[in-house]
C-alpha atoms as one frame of an Amber mdcrd trajectory, in Angstrom:
protein
  86.957  75.603  90.580  89.312  72.702  89.915  89.473  71.615  86.294  91.025
  68.273  85.439  91.197  66.765  81.999  92.766  64.027  79.978  93.348  65.625
  76.585  94.527  63.202  73.863  96.836  65.227  71.552  97.646  64.045  67.992
  99.351  66.868  66.110  98.786  65.818  62.488  99.189  69.338  61.266  99.727
  71.560  58.275 102.768  73.733  58.868 102.751  77.521  58.805 106.168  79.082
  58.175 107.202  81.663  60.735 109.147  84.600  59.450 112.021  86.276  61.215
 111.019  88.914  63.749 110.671  92.413  62.423 113.711  94.530  63.203 111.644
  97.644  63.833 109.751  96.116  66.781 109.685  98.521  69.761 111.445  97.805
  73.056 112.897  94.462  72.018 115.505  93.551  74.592 118.258  91.736  72.624
 118.765  89.170  75.402 115.042  88.425  75.578 114.895  88.101  71.785 117.723
  85.542  71.795 115.965  83.490  74.493 112.688  83.531  72.538 114.405  82.538
  69.305 116.159  79.693  71.109 112.842  78.531  72.600 111.162  78.629  69.194
 113.959  76.533  67.711 113.868  74.087  70.651 110.134  73.534  70.134 110.523
  72.699  66.456 110.888  76.058  64.648 107.534  75.692  62.871 103.879  76.235
  63.767 100.863  74.146  62.694  98.514  76.231  60.583  95.640  74.506  62.378
  95.195  71.860  65.088  92.531  70.222  67.230  93.111  68.579  70.635  90.338
  66.502  72.175  89.937  64.647  75.450  88.068  64.141  78.701  87.544  66.789
  81.344  86.576  66.782  85.025  85.307  70.020  86.555  85.255  70.392  90.334
  83.534  73.391  91.941  83.118  73.004  95.686  81.204  69.777  96.292  80.082
  69.497  92.655  81.995  67.393  90.137  81.273  67.251  86.411  82.773  64.929
  83.806  82.796  65.717  80.137  84.919  66.348  77.080  87.148  69.176  75.911
  88.301  70.373  72.494  91.109  72.881  71.990  91.395  74.351  68.496  93.906
  76.684  66.915  94.209  78.276  63.502  97.381  80.124  62.617  98.639  82.612
  65.172  95.454  84.608  65.811  92.566  82.186  66.321  91.821  79.669  69.060
  88.864  78.051  70.769  88.283  75.930  73.855  85.055  73.906  73.964  83.862
  72.012  77.063  80.873  69.643  77.006  79.355  68.283  80.241  75.926  66.885
  81.191  74.976  70.426  82.220  75.631  71.704  78.715  78.396  73.057  76.534
  80.424  76.242  76.715  83.145  77.636  74.493  85.525  80.568  74.430  86.402
  81.621  70.885  89.237  84.061  70.158  89.940  85.638  66.776  92.162  88.590
  65.889  91.744  90.513  69.133  88.050  89.716  69.635  86.537  86.942  71.792
  83.151  85.435  72.656  81.790  83.036  75.230  79.150  80.645  73.893  76.934
  78.630  76.250  73.322  77.599  76.769  72.248  81.193  77.300  73.667  82.359
  73.983  76.737  84.232  72.790  78.396  86.867  74.968  80.952  89.191  73.414
  83.933  89.939  75.649  85.157  93.449  76.186  88.285  94.287  74.221  90.186
  94.319  77.521  89.136  90.766  78.427  89.574  89.564  74.858  93.214  90.688
  74.987  93.935  87.785  77.378  91.516  85.226  75.893  93.709  83.404  73.378
  94.334  79.849  74.589  97.518  79.564  76.691  97.717  75.790  76.169 100.123
  75.891  73.211 103.240  77.879  74.206 104.735  77.359  70.742 101.980  79.522
  69.271 102.462  82.133  72.015 106.166  82.473  71.220 105.674  82.465  67.444
 103.013  85.164  67.775 105.399  87.390  69.712 108.236  86.865  67.237 106.002
  87.612  64.250 104.241  90.688  65.619 106.209  93.868  64.799 104.364  95.623
  67.653 105.476  93.078  70.268 107.882  94.145  72.994 110.177  91.889  75.047
 111.973  92.479  78.331 114.525  90.213  80.010 113.844  90.159  83.763 116.590
  87.782  84.874 117.780  84.246  85.522 115.704  82.597  88.262 115.065  79.199
  89.830 111.793  77.351  89.234 111.708  74.068  91.130 115.075  72.499  90.365
 115.511  74.283  87.024 117.233  77.515  86.072 114.848  79.599  83.982 114.960
  82.821  81.998 112.193  85.171  83.128 110.801  87.320  80.299 108.014  89.853
  79.967 106.094  90.115  76.672 103.377  92.511  75.556 101.745  94.013  72.496
 102.441  97.741  72.268  99.972  98.319  69.402 102.473 100.891  68.204 101.109
 100.659  64.664  97.553 101.425  65.824  97.284 104.350  68.220  93.580 103.714
  68.834  94.333 100.311  70.376  97.326 101.366  72.474  95.222 101.646  75.690
  94.843  97.848  75.470  98.600  97.228  75.736  98.528  96.679  79.517  96.020
  93.843  79.091  98.402  91.862  76.874 101.314  91.619  79.333 102.593  88.059
  79.819 105.320  86.817  82.142 107.092  83.767  80.676 109.700  81.477  82.240
 111.843  79.423  79.826 114.115  76.561  80.885 117.726  77.711  80.483 118.927
  74.179  79.686 116.248  72.913  77.285 114.838  76.142  75.896 111.281  74.934
  76.622 108.672  77.160  78.341 107.987  76.123  81.923 105.553  78.731  83.250
 103.245  81.502  82.037 101.598  84.175  84.187  99.140  86.941  83.337  96.164
  88.825  84.724  92.664  88.754  83.269  90.593  91.928  83.551  87.296  92.971
  82.007  87.963  96.705  81.979  90.391  99.460  82.810  90.475 101.551  85.950
  89.467  99.761  89.152  88.375  96.513  87.467  89.760  93.592  89.511  92.656
  91.504  88.259  92.328  87.716  88.207  95.817  86.164  88.104  96.310  83.002
  86.041  99.382  80.764  86.246 100.034  78.007  83.707 102.739  75.363  84.235
 104.016  73.247  81.317 105.510  69.787  81.867 106.196  66.491  80.099 107.177
  67.829  76.682 107.130  65.273  73.875 108.166  65.315  70.247 105.095  65.152
  68.008 105.917  65.290  64.321 109.067  67.327  64.937 107.396  69.778  67.331
 107.525  69.714  71.131 104.270  70.035  73.065 103.580  69.852  76.819 101.527
  66.764  77.647 100.858  67.978  81.185  99.500  71.460  81.876  98.600  72.685
  85.349  96.687  75.894  85.941  96.146  78.034  89.006  93.434  80.713  89.041
  93.591  83.498  91.608  96.171  81.514  93.570  94.092  78.310  93.743  94.791
  75.107  91.738  92.173  75.053  89.023  93.051  72.926  86.003  95.155  69.892
  85.136  95.297  68.868  81.469  97.058  65.769  80.163  97.051  64.631  76.581
  98.257  62.435  73.782  96.771  63.335  70.424  95.689  66.156  68.142  94.035
  66.093  64.747  94.211  68.642  61.958  91.650  71.384  61.585  88.313  70.336
  60.092  86.103  73.127  58.717  83.019  70.893  58.829  83.374  70.291  62.573
  83.928  73.881  63.646  83.717  77.153  61.776  84.708  80.445  63.299  82.087
  82.428  61.408  79.042  80.209  62.030  79.714  79.056  65.582  81.566  81.989
  67.079  80.414  84.886  64.894  83.859  86.289  65.586  85.224  86.969  62.119
  82.068  88.816  61.139  82.229  90.929  64.257  85.883  91.707  63.637  85.057
  93.034  60.192  81.913  94.904  61.212  83.011  96.320  64.552  86.746  96.949
  64.429  86.531 100.692  63.831  83.717 101.127  66.365  85.535  99.225  69.116
  88.842 100.907  68.423  87.148 104.297  68.730  85.502 103.208  72.001  88.842
 102.042  73.357  90.390 105.349  72.410  87.617 107.349  74.086  87.822 105.239
  77.245  91.581 105.634  77.394  91.281 109.400  77.031  88.738 109.552  79.851
  91.080 107.724  82.207  93.874 110.141  81.391
C-alpha cells in the first residue's frame, strides 16, 4: 500500500516541561545520551502537552486509489492517535500508556501488548526522544557514525527495559527502535523498527520512517516531509504545514478509543498474561 498525504501542521501548543533523564536508567550509553540530549535541544527543548495535525491523504493499494483526510493527535508523552477518513469509511489507531486499539467500521479491536508496544505514532520524533529521556527504564546504545545520503549521522538504538516492572519485561524486545540523528544539525533523519503481533515465530514487519524539511514552528522543529517504507516497499508520504492544539470536544481518549478505561481495568490481567507467555517461551 502506498500512502500519500498533505498534512497541514500548525503547532499552537501548550508546552510540557521535560525533566532531566533519570541517572539510574539501565544501560545508558553516555555517548548515546549526549547525542539524544543534543537532538532534544536542537528540536526546541520542550514538548507540546497536546497537538493535532490535520490534512489530506491519498491511499494507493494496487490499482485502487482513495483520497481522504488524516488527523494525527498527541497528548503528552504517552498518548497518540492517527485517524484516516476516506469514502470507504474511517479508521483510527489509538495508543495510550502501553495499550492500543484499532477503530474502524467493524468496531474496536484491541491490539496485543506486543503490537501495542510499537503503535505510538512515529510522526513526531521530538516526542519519541523526549519519551526516551524521561523514562527511567529506557536504555540507549550508540552504534556508530554512519552516512545517510550525503549526511553524517549518529546511529542509536533505544528500547524500554521495563526494569521497574518485571511482569512487562518480556515486552522489551518489541520496543526496540533504531534512530539516525544528523551529526551536524542534531535533527533525527531516520527511524526503523519492527512491528509484531506476538512473540515466538510471529512475523516481523519492518517499518522505516524518513524525516525531512524541518521547520521552526513556535520555537520547535518539526519535519514537514515524512516518508515511510513498510516491509521494504514505499508506503507513505506525509507533508504538512499546520497543527492546532488539543480539543477535548473533538476527540476524547475514553469515549472514542476506550483506551484509558482498558488501561485501568486490564493492566494487572495483561501484565500477568505477558508474564505467563514469557515463561512459556523460556
